[in-house]
Structure formats: C-alpha cells, structure tokens
N, C-alpha and C positions, 0 to 999 in steps of 0.2 A: 383616320389611324394617328396613334401618336408619332412622335418622329423620334421614340427609341426603337418602337417597332420597324418604322421606315430604314433606320441605320442598321437594324441586326442584321446580322450574315445571314445565309440561308444556308441549312444543315443538308448535307449529304445524306444520301439514304444509310453511308456506312455510321456517319456521327450520330444519327437518331439510333442506329442498332446499339452502339456505344453507349446512347443516353440511356433506353429504354434497359439495359442489362445493369447497369447502375444504380437507376432507382429501386428497378426491383431486388438488387440484392439489400439496398438500403432497408426497401418494408421489410425485407427476411429477417433481418438483424434486430429490428424493431420489433417483431412479431416474436421473434425467438425468445427476446427479452420480458415481453408482456405474458409469455405464456410461462418462463418458468416462476416468473413472482405470482402468475392465477395457482402453478399449481404448488409452490409453498405453500400460499395463505389458503388452500383448497384444507392439505394436509397439516397445517398447522391450527388450522379453526376447531382440528378434535379433541385438542387441550379443553379448549374450554368447558368442554365436557365433563371435564374431572376436576379443573384449577383454574380459577378465576383470574384473569389477564395478569392483574394486578401483583396476588403474591408470583407468579410465575417471575415476573417484572423485576418485584423487588424485594423478593425472599431468599437470602444466601446458602440454604439447605439445598444441597441436590444430592440424595439420595434416591437412585428408580427402583433399589432392590427392597425399598423398606415396604412394609405391610400398614397403614396405607405409603406407598411412593411419596414421594416430595420432591417437587419440581424447581425449582429455585433456583433463577439462572443468572442472580447480582453477580455472584461470587467469578462465575464464568465470565461474565459482560467485563468488571470489574480488569477482570485480568487479564480479556483480550485488547483493553484500554493500555492497564498497565505496562506488558509487553511493547503496544506500540509506541508508547510516549516516550520509554525508555531509548528502545532504538532510533528515536526522531533526535534524540540529542545529542547522539554519538554518530548518526547517520547524515544529519544536517552541515551542519560545518565540516563535518572530515570530505563530504560529498562536493559541497557549496567550496572549500578551500582546493580541491583538486579540479574541479572546473575552470575557480581562476587563473590557476596555474598552466593550467593546457591552452588557454584561452589570450594570455598574455605575456605571462613570466616563460617558459617553454621553450628553449630554443624547437624549431622544425624540424631535425632530426628525433629529438628527445622526442614530440609530440604523433611522431611517426609512429615512435614502439609502445609511450605509453596508453595511447588513448584507443589502438587495439587490442591492447593488454588490459585495459577497464572495460572494454566492450565485451571480451570472453569471459571476464569474471562475470557478467551477470546472466551467463551460459550455463554457469556452475549451479547442476541438479542439488536443491536441498537438501537431500540425503546423503550429499557429499558435509555438508556445511555443518548438519544435523550429527554427523559419528564424530567432527572435526569437536564441536561440544560436548560429547560425550565421553569422549576418549582423552581428550587433551585438555578445552579449556573448566572444563568440570576437576577433575584431579588438580588442577592447577589450583584452583578458588578454594578448592576443600582445604590444601595444603599450608596455601600462601596466608589464608585467610581464617584457618582453622573453624571451619564450617562443620557442622553437620552434613552438611548435603553440597554441593557444586550443582548439582539440577534446581535452578533457582531465577528469579527474573534478572538477574544481573547476566546472565550466562545467558539466557533465550534474549535479551536485547542487544547485546551484544553479535550475538551468531545474526538474527533480522535485519541488526546494521549491517555487518559484511553484505546480504543481500540486497539493501537498498541501496549501498553506497554508489555502485559502477550504476546504475538507473538514476539516481541524481546528479555525478558527476558528466555520464554522457549528454543526459538532457538539457542542463546548467551550462554545459561547453557549448555545445549546438545554440542555444540561446545567448550567450556573450558574442558569438562569431556573427551572430545577423546584426549585431547592433555596426551601425554605420561606419565607413574608414572617417567621412567627412566628420561625424562628429567627434570622434576620438582626434582628429585633426587640429579641429578646431580649440577643443581643450590645452591641447600641448602650444597653440599659435598662445594661446592667452597668458601661459605660463605656468600651467596647474607640472607637479610634477606627474610620475608614472601612478602612484600610489591613491593621490589624489582622482585624477582621471577613472580611476577602477572604480573610485567609492564613491566618489559625487556623480557621477557620467554614468559610467556603461553595467552599473549593478543598476542606477536607477532605470535606465532606460529598457533593459533584460530583464525588471524584473516580473513580467508576467509569465516569462519563460522559466523564471527561477522558480516561480513559486510554482506552476505548476510541476516540474519536475519533481520537487519533494514531496505537494500530495501525492503523487503518483507513488514516488518510489515509496512511500510511507503504507499507502493503500496496499501494495505488494505485502508487506510484514503483518497487517493486520490479516490478511485470505491467509496466511503460508500456513501449512496443517504441519508438514513431518516435522517440522524445526523446535516447533516448542513442544509436537507432541515427545520429543528424545529429551531436550533440555529444559524444559520448563518446571519439571517435576510432578505433575499430574495430580496435584494437591486442592484441591474445588474449596479451596477458601479468599478470602479477600486478604491482600498482604499488606503487612505492617512499614516492612522494610526490601530492597532491593535485594537479599539474601534469602526471602522465603519464596518457597517454592507456589506456583500457580496452575491451574488448567486451563486455557481458552479456552473460546467457544469451538472453537477448530479442531485441535485436542479431543476435546469432548466428542463431534461429530465423529470423526476414526475411531476413535478408542471404542465406541458404543453402537453405531447404528450395525455394523455385522452381524453382531448378537442379540439385533431387537424382535420381538415377533413383530410383522407386517400388523398395523392396527392396534398395535398398543396404548395405551396411554403412554409408555415410555418414547414407541414411534412419534407417534404426534408430537411431543416433546422437541425431541430432537430435529425435528421439521421447525418445531418454533425456534429455536435455535437458529436454526436457517435462515428464518425467514428475518430474526435482528441483525445477523450478519452480513444478509442482504441490503437491510436497510443503513449499516454502515459505508457498508459497501459504496454504495449508490450515493451517499453522502457526500465520500470522499472525493467520487468523481465529481460530482457536481460544485462541491469549493473547490475544485481545480477548474474548473471553468470559470464558475464567476468570477475568481479571482483573476482570470487571464485575462475576461472581458473587461476587469474594472481599471487594471491598470495600461492596458492598450488605451484606455479610453484617455485613462491621467497620462 
C-alpha cells in the first residue's frame, strides 16, 4: 500500500454521498453535451443528401425559398465572425480597463458601488439592449454618418460589446484581485511605480484569468441571438465595411426555424448551421481553457 493511501483521510458516509452526487452531476453534464452534439450532427447529416458539405460551407448564396434552394452558409458564418471581432475591439480594452480601475485605482467606497453595478449590467436582458440599438443607436448612426440604414455591423458590434463588457470587467477584476499582495509589495519595494507594477507585474501574473475573461465574454457575443436579429440588418451578404448589414448564424436560426417544415432540406440546413455554431462556441471555450493552462504554467 502506497504512502499516499496511508495518509489519505477516511471519508465519512456523508462525504462519500456528496462525492457520488457530484460525480453523477459531472457525468450527466457530459452526457447532455454528448447527446446535444449527436442530435445536431444527426439532423445536420440530412443536408448531405441535397448539398455537398463544401458547397454549404464555402458558398455565400443563402436562398432557401428558391427552386432549387441554395444553402450557402459562408456569408452567415462571416457575419457572425465579423460582429464578434468588432465587439471584441470595443469590449476588450474597455472591459480590461474597467477591471484594472476596480482592482488598483478605485477607492474602497467607489469599488463597493461600481462592482455591483457592473455585475448587474450583465443581467440586463438582451432584448432590452437590442431595443436600444434599434431605437437609439440606429437612428443616431443613420443621421450622423449619413447612412442608408443604421442596422449594420457597427451597431451590432457596439451592442454586443455592451453585453460583453460586464463579464470581462467582473472576471478580470477577480483575476487581478487574486494576484498575491506580497508580489505587488515586492515590486513597490524595488522602486517600481504604480503603473509599472500594474503593467509589468499584476497583468502578467493574472494573464490566465484575464485571457479567460475576454474569451468567455466574446463567446457570449458569438452565441447571442436577439441583439443581432434586431440590429445587424438581416442581409445575408459578406460585408465590405462596418456600415454594411449582415445576418449572423444565430439570427438566421431564430428567424427561419419556426417556419421550416420538419424533415425538409431547409430544416437540415438550419441544423447544419447550428452544428457550425456549436463547434465555434466549443472552440472558444477550449481556447479559453488552453490559454488558462498555458499562462498558469508560465
């Protein structure tokens, strides 16, 4: 018998029960993800009977009502990626800047007010933000920039950034607050200023949590439905500027699934879109996990 087994404490019946409960919960969670993936792939496979996979992924023509119908998802995939990148360019610096302010620059009283307010912003329903983008931001962009429509990539990116900023700021502040105080005091003792300590000590030490916060915040933007359905414009095209209308995958699923006949080619094409979205979201989460492990080891 190994030394580790001799030193391990004996579990009480209650502790054994909790251990089995959490093990069962983990198995159920993994099983649900497996069944969801299996269901998506099974329904999406029906598309291969009418359209090759290459045509689906690399054609930009999405005309499900044509005869014969055309199911090219490239414009929809590009639309999702573009608005996610656009929101990241806004949300990442603002969210991380707010996290740094809360962790190191705000006084205790200010932090007690600002941190809960930021976390409450994360709970604002997406339909409310979509309505703001539709009724306030879109007319503003149309009038100020003299655009034919204010429902475009810029509008969608801005509203999605508003959704991602609270998550990035809250998780980022938690990561910065977890940096050991001894490390910061050692930097100050060596003569570093506050800004040098923040940029050269605190941020590198918390990079694992910061990168995870950014990716998880943007993962929410990638999977958002109502906002992009309301403010992205709804045009299934590959945009050439931030002022063009787009139609992300989530908006297409929400707009068309309710009017699609079960078992039709259109039905299977929408499930294929869902499978692509599932893979992209899973890739975001795996990237967050990989970055977290990489920076922790560093």
